[in-house]
C-alpha positions in Angstrom: -33.4 41.9 -27.7 -35.7 39.5 -29.5 -32.8 37.2 -30.4 -30.5 35.4 -28.0 -27.0 34.5 -29.3 -24.5 32.3 -27.5 -21.4 30.4 -28.4 -20.2 27.4 -26.4 -17.9 24.5 -27.2 -18.0 25.3 -31.0 -21.8 25.5 -31.1 -23.4 28.9 -31.9 -27.0 29.1 -30.7 -29.4 31.5 -32.3 -32.7 31.5 -30.3 -35.8 33.5 -31.4 -36.8 35.1 -28.1 -40.2 36.7 -28.8 -42.7 34.1 -27.6 -45.5 33.0 -27.9 -45.3 33.1 -31.7 -41.8 34.5 -32.4 -43.1 36.9 -35.1 -40.4 37.8 -37.5 -40.4 41.6 -37.4 -37.9 43.7 -39.4 -36.0 44.4 -36.2 -35.7 40.7 -35.5 -34.6 40.0 -39.1 -31.9 42.7 -38.7 -30.7 41.0 -35.5 -30.5 37.7 -37.3 -28.4 39.1 -40.1 -26.0 40.8 -37.7 -25.7 37.6 -35.7 -25.0 35.5 -38.7 -22.3 37.8 -40.0 -20.6 37.8 -36.6 -20.8 34.0 -36.2 -19.5 33.4 -39.7 -16.2 35.0 -38.7 -15.8 32.9 -35.5 -12.7 30.8 -36.0 -13.6 27.9 -33.7 -17.3 27.7 -34.6 -18.3 24.4 -36.2 -22.1 24.4 -36.2 -25.1 26.7 -35.6 -28.3 25.7 -33.7 -31.3 27.7 -34.7 -34.2 27.4 -32.2 -36.9 29.4 -30.4 -38.3 30.1 -27.0 -41.8 29.0 -26.1 -44.2 26.4 -27.7 -43.8 27.7 -31.3 -40.8 28.1 -33.6 -42.4 31.0 -35.5 -45.8 31.8 -36.9 -44.1 34.0 -39.6 -43.5 37.6 -40.4 -45.4 40.6 -39.2 -48.4 40.9 -41.6 -48.7 44.6 -40.9 -45.2 45.1 -42.3 -46.3 43.5 -45.6 -48.6 46.5 -46.4 -47.5 49.5 -48.4 -45.1 51.2 -48.0 -43.3 48.9 -45.5 -43.2 45.9 -47.8 -40.7 47.6 -50.1 -38.2 47.4 -47.3 -39.4 44.2 -45.7 -39.2 41.8 -48.6 -35.6 42.6 -49.7 -34.5 42.5 -46.0 -36.3 39.2 -45.5 -34.7 37.6 -48.6 -31.3 38.8 -47.5 -31.8 37.2 -44.2 -32.8 33.8 -45.7 -29.9 34.0 -48.1 -27.4 34.7 -45.3 -28.7 31.7 -43.4 -28.8 29.4 -46.5 -25.2 30.6 -47.4 -23.8 30.3 -43.8 -20.4 28.7 -44.2 -20.9 26.0 -41.6 -23.7 23.5 -40.9 -27.0 24.9 -39.5 -29.4 22.7 -37.5 -33.0 24.0 -36.8 -34.9 22.7 -33.8 -38.6 23.2 -34.5 -41.6 22.8 -32.2 -45.2 23.9 -32.6 -46.1 26.3 -35.5 -43.5 26.8 -38.2 -45.4 28.8 -40.7 -45.0 31.5 -43.3 -41.7 33.3 -42.9 -40.9 31.0 -40.0 -41.0 28.0 -42.3 -38.9 29.9 -44.9 -36.4 30.5 -42.1 -36.3 26.8 -41.2 -35.7 26.1 -44.9 -32.5 28.1 -44.6 -31.1 25.4 -42.3 -29.2 22.3 -43.5 -31.1 19.9 -41.1 -34.4 20.3 -39.4 -35.2 18.3 -36.2 -38.9 18.6 -35.5 -41.2 17.7 -32.6 -44.0 15.3 -33.4 -46.6 18.1 -32.8 -45.0 20.6 -35.1 -46.8 21.9 -38.2 -45.2 23.4 -41.3 -46.8 25.5 -43.9 -46.8 28.5 -46.3 -50.3 30.1 -45.8 -49.4 33.3 -47.7 -51.6 32.3 -50.6 -54.6 32.6 -48.3 -53.8 36.3 -47.9 -53.5 36.9 -51.6 -49.6 36.9 -51.5 -46.8 34.4 -51.9 -43.8 33.0 -50.0 -40.9 34.3 -52.1 -38.1 32.4 -50.4 -40.0 29.2 -50.3 -40.9 29.5 -54.0 -37.2 29.6 -54.7 -36.1 27.0 -52.2 -38.8 24.3 -52.0 -38.3 22.9 -55.6 -34.7 22.0 -54.5 -35.7 20.7 -51.1 -38.6 18.3 -51.9 -40.4 16.7 -54.9 -42.1 19.2 -57.2 -45.6 17.9 -56.2 -44.9 18.6 -52.5 -43.5 22.1 -53.3 -46.6 22.9 -55.5 -49.0 21.5 -52.8 -47.4 23.6 -50.1 -47.4 26.8 -52.1 -50.8 26.5 -53.9 -53.0 25.2 -51.1 -51.5 27.0 -48.0 -52.4 23.9 -46.0 -50.1 22.9 -43.2 -48.0 19.7 -43.1 -47.6 17.6 -40.0 -44.1 16.8 -38.9 -44.5 13.3 -40.3 -45.6 14.6 -43.7 -42.7 17.1 -43.7 -40.4 14.2 -43.0 -42.0 12.2 -45.8 -41.5 15.2 -48.1 -37.8 15.3 -47.2 -38.0 18.6 -45.5 -37.5 17.3 -42.0 -34.5 15.0 -41.2 -35.8 13.7 -37.8 -39.1 13.7 -35.8 -38.9 13.3 -32.1 -41.3 13.8 -29.2 -42.0 17.5 -28.6 -40.2 17.5 -25.2 -37.0 16.1 -26.8 -36.5 18.5 -29.7 -33.8 20.6 -28.2 -32.1 17.6 -26.7 -32.1 15.8 -30.1 -30.9 18.8 -32.1 -28.2 19.5 -29.6 -27.0 15.9 -29.7 -26.8 16.2 -33.5 -24.8 19.5 -33.1 -22.4 17.7 -30.7 -21.8 15.0 -33.3 -20.9 17.6 -35.9 -18.8 19.7 -33.5 -16.3 16.8 -33.2 -15.0 17.6 -36.7 -12.6 20.1 -38.1 -14.1 23.6 -38.8 -11.9 23.8 -41.9 -13.3 20.5 -43.2 -16.9 21.5 -42.3 -16.6 24.8 -44.1 -15.4 23.1 -47.3 -18.0 20.3 -47.0 -20.7 23.0 -46.8 -19.3 24.8 -49.9 -19.3 21.5 -51.8 -22.8 20.6 -50.6 -24.1 24.0 -51.8 -22.1 24.2 -55.0 -25.0 23.2 -57.3 -27.4 25.5 -55.5 -25.0 28.4 -55.6 -25.2 28.4 -59.4 -28.9 29.0 -59.5 -30.3 30.1 -56.1 -29.3 33.8 -56.2 -31.1 34.2 -59.5 -34.2 32.4 -58.2 -34.2 34.6 -55.1 -33.9 37.7 -57.3 -36.7 36.6 -59.5 -39.0 35.8 -56.6 -38.3 39.1 -55.0 -39.0 41.0 -58.2 -42.2 39.2 -58.8 -43.4 40.0 -55.2 -42.4 43.7 -55.3 -43.4 44.6 -58.8 -46.1 42.1 -59.9 -47.8 40.8 -56.8 -48.1 44.0 -54.9 -49.6 45.7 -57.9 -52.7 43.4 -57.7 -55.9 44.4 -55.9 -56.1 41.0 -54.2 -52.7 41.3 -52.4 -53.8 44.5 -50.6 -57.3 43.0 -49.9 -55.9 39.8 -48.5 -53.5 41.4 -46.2 -56.0 44.0 -45.0 -58.7 41.3 -44.4 -56.3 39.3 -42.3 -55.5 42.3 -40.1 -59.2 43.2 -39.9 -60.1 39.5 -39.0 -62.5 39.0 -41.9 -62.8 36.9 -45.0 -61.2 38.5 -48.1 -63.3 39.4 -51.1 -61.2 38.5 -54.1 -61.4 40.6 -57.2 -59.1 38.1 -59.0 -56.9 40.8 -60.4 
């Protein structure tokens, strides 16, 4: 299994267990969906802690699975995974160290609170491969100022943990060796409260987003599947990455 799931004292822990880079394969995404559905039904659960083994949270999805024909299954499955996490009925805290890039960053955006190590880096480098980050395109405009969202998506450049905190994407930055400790301490503060009250608080917190986010996800998914993957540059960028060479853009 590439995902470890535990429940203790009202805290459900989901740990990506595929170091060193915790690549988000279709199999790992399926495990995440299954785990989220099981945890959502746990009566005494009050909070979920999302973390990862090793030095890095996640360097993103498997680029090979973005190529035809696999992308037609991967993208809808990925979007469903992020939606399940974003819609989880209880608070979700993400503990992030090292690289949090691509699909890994989109996964972290599904959490309510991100606790990051001071050496962490966040970014959506998909544009460098001639593709886009569909979940981030839908989520970032509601998570940070429009200028930050545009910079992240259009440049592909990573943000430091401090920059991510300034952008409002990260709630707290701590030394790298204290990330799990700080995230767990936050979970323990949350777990003191009523699960019933926390569930209703989460619904209230997400009420505005619930009215628009599903449509934004559907549009981003459609654009990826039917517009983006019909371009020459998407295939060129993904292939160049796998072949470890610079892409040659046709700009079409």
